[in-house]
N, C-alpha and C positions, 0 to 999 in steps of 0.2 A: 176555832177552825183554820183551816189553811185554805187561803182563797187565792194565789198567787204562787206561782213558780217560775223557776229562772233557772239558765243554763247557758253561760257563754262558751261557744264554739271555736277554737281556733281553727282558720281557714287555712289549707294547704295550698302551698305555691308550686308545687310540682308531684302528680303523683305518677308513680312506673307499675309497668307489670311486669313481672318476671316468672317464666314456668320452672316450677321447681317437682322434685319427684312425686311429692305429695300433692301436689295440684300449683295453682296460680297463686303467687305472693304479690300482694297490692303493697308497696310503701312509697314513701315521699319525706317530704319536709314542710314542717310549718313554716307561715310567714307571720310578722308581725301584726296582723290582723284577726280582730274576734269579735264574733258574731251572736248578738241575743237572739237565740232560737225561741224565746217565748215569745219576742216583740211579734214574730212571722204567726205565731199561735193566735195570739189576740187581736193580730190584724186580720185574720181570717174570719174572728168572730162577729167584729164590728162590720167588715163588709159581706157577711154572709155568705162568700165562697169558700167552703171548707175544703176545696180543692189544692189550695195552696197550704192548708196546714200541714207543719213540718213532718209530724206521725204518718200522715195520710198519705203525704208524698212518698215516705218510706215504704207504706207498705203497697203502692202502685208501680214501685220501682222494680224492675226485672232482676233475675237471678244470673243472667250472663253478666261476662266481666266489664263488657262495655259500659252497661245500665250500673256497675257498682263503682266502678271508676270514674262515671259523672256525677254519683249521689254523692262519692267522697270529696269531689272537687267544690260540690257546692254546700256540703253540710259537715265534712270531716269525717274521720272514724268514729265507729260505733263506739269505743272504748279505747283508752289511750294504751300505748305501750310501755311495759315496765321497761326500767333503765339497762335490766339484766337478761332481758329476754334475748333468745337466740336468733330471733327473726333480724335483730335490730344488730346485731354482732354479724350476720351472715349477709345480709342485702345493705345494711348502711355502711357508707367509707368516709364517716366525717374528717374534715382537715385537721382539727386538733384532736383526733383521736380519742373522743368524749363520746361515749355514747348515750345519749338523753334523750328519754321520754319525752320532755317535754319539747323537745326540737323537732324529733323524727317521728316516726309510727311507722309501722309495718303490722300486716295481719293476712291470715291466708282467706283466699274469697271462699273455703267451705263453713270457716265460721261465720262468717258474714251471711253465707246463707241459711244455717242454723238458725241464727237469730230471727232472719227475715221470715222463715217457715213457723218458728215459736208463735211469732207477734200476728203472722195471719192467721194460723188456726184460730188463737184467742178471738180475731175477729171474726172470724166464721161461726164460731160458737153462741158468742154474743147475737150476730144477725139472725140466729136460728132462735134463741130465747125460749130456750127450752129448760125447765127446772133441772131435768136431769143430767144438763152438761153443766150444770154449775163447778160439781164437785171437778171436773176435767179444768175448766178455767181457774181454780183455785190453785190446782196442782202445776200450770204452766205458769200462773203469776208471779213475779218475782216475790218470793217470800222473806219472812225475817233471817233466813240461812243466807241466801244471797245477798239481799241490801243489809251491808253491815255499816250501818250509819258511821262516817267517817271514814269508811275505807275507801281512798283515793282510788287506787290501782285497781280494786275487783267490784268497784261498782258502791252506790249507794246515795242518800240524799242527806242533807242537813238543815236542820230548820234556824233561822238567822231570823233576828228582828227587822222590819223592814218599816223607817221611819218615814218614808214617801216625801213628797215631793208639795211645798206650801203653794196654797191655791193661787195666791196674787203672783206668784213667779211663775205658775204653769200657765195661767191667763195671760201674761205679757208675753211670753214665750212664745205662744200660739199666735197670738195677735199678730206679731212682728212676723212670724213665718208665713202666716198666711197674706199678710200685707204685699209680700215679695212675689207670691204667687199671681202671675197675671191674671190667668182665666178661674172659672168658678172649680172648685174641687167638693167631693163629696162629705168632708168633714169643716169645711169653711162655714155652711149654714147651721151647724152643731153646736158654735161656740159664741154664741152672740151674747152670753149671759155668765155669771161665774158657775149659776145653778147646771146650766148646761157644759161647762167645762169641767165640772165635778162629776156630772154622768158620765161624760166620756171617757174621762179618765179610768172612772170604775168599769166601764165596759173593755177597755184596752188593757188591763192588768194595772194601772197607776194608784198607788195608794196616795190620797190627798186627805192627810190630817187635820183632825178637828183642832181648831186655834182655840178653842175656849176648854181644850183639854191638855195642858203641857205635857210631853212625853209621849203624847198618843203613836200608835204602831200597830202592824199587823204582822203575823207570822209567816214568812216565807219559805217555802220548801225549795232549795236550790239542789240540780242533780249535778252527780259527781261526773256523769258519763252522758254522752250522747242518748245514749240504750237508755238509763233511765228516764232521762227527760220525755221519750217518747211514752214510756208506761205512766209518768205523772199526768201528761196530756188528755191520755185514753181515762186514767181514772178522775181526771178532773170533767171531762165530758159527761161521765155516765153519773157522776154524783151532784152535776148542776142542772142536767137537763132531765136527770131522773128516766132515762129510758135505756134502752137498746139500740145498737146499731144496725144500718142496712145500707143498700147500695140504689140508689135511685132509678127507677125503671125508663128514666127519660134521658138524663145526661151520665146514668152508670156511676157517678160520684157519689162518696160515702157521704151517709148523714146521718143523723140521730132521730131515731124513732119515738115519738112522744105519745104516741096512739097506737092502739093496733091497727088500724087501719089507714096508716100513713104509708103512700107509697111514692112518694115524690119531696124532692128536698126544697121544694119551694112551689110558688103559683106560677112561677114562669114555666116551669116544666111542665107542670100538671097540664097548661093551657099551651103548650107546644103539642103535647100528645094527643090531647084530645082534638085540637086541628090537624092533625098527621094522620088519626084515623078517622074524620070527617072526609078529609082528602081521598083516602083510598076505599071508604065505605059508600059515602052519598056521592063523592064526587065523581066517584069511576062510572055511577048511571047519568050522571050530567054530562061528562065529556063523552061518554056513547052517544047521548043524545046530538048533541051540538054537531059533533064529527057524521050524523047521519044525517043533519039538517042541511049541513055544509054539503054533503056529496049529493043530497036532491035537490039542491039549488043549483050547484053544477050541473047537473043532469039536465034539469027543467031550462037553464040557460043555452045550452048545446042545442037541444031540442027546439028551441024558438029561433034560434039564426038560420036567416033566408040562405038557401042554398044557391051555391054558384055554377051553372052550367059552365063545363070545361069544353074547349073548343076540342073537337079532333085532330 
């Protein structure tokens, strides 16, 4: 079973927009900085704040040009641009004259919007949870024809062995890191012994091999593009939690529904909504009675004051 996903996204150093006859073209150049997108995904699982999961940030991003540019600055383009693509030759002017998709990128904003609409449609169908909608989900989900394994420019996934990090090394590294942190952190209390280190590592997607089994490894799915990584994250959500997706009625953030009557993403959201309902329902009567009592007290105080006779 594949229990870990990975994708290293190249961060752009400059993102530009230029109007073209067919629409807006977004292009730029990568910088020598790589971001492991799966780290943010697993961090959102540990913190139980799914609002910062990469695929959910993509889902909430608007389809206007400014939002697309901001998303591209943070996460990079959804797919790399082939070396021989006409957008590179039209909008990129490299100093050495070499058009490289490893160094530059360019895409049409309409292409980004179509990808976003597809992902949003699948999300809304999963949220409805109807059996009749499964066929449409299957048709929109990237299938074998789209996910050609090993096709770097058209998208795909790679299945690679992950030999993990030894438990002793991970425990020392975390102990040194947390020792340099002056204040308390949410993870510091969870790494007091090696058993807790192993448990936390599994929760954030790190594989710790068994020292009694030489050559121990697990299979890892490496996405070829950011677009494929988002689908892997959604698939892992559904397969791990055995539920469908929904929108929290309290904070309006996405969450996984593990039972049919679940309406909130957390207990805090449920209590916040209950307090707000009480404030508007029962609190309204209490506030009206308090204002009435205050008004009566002011009236009685005004009537009890002795009147002073005014001189003519």
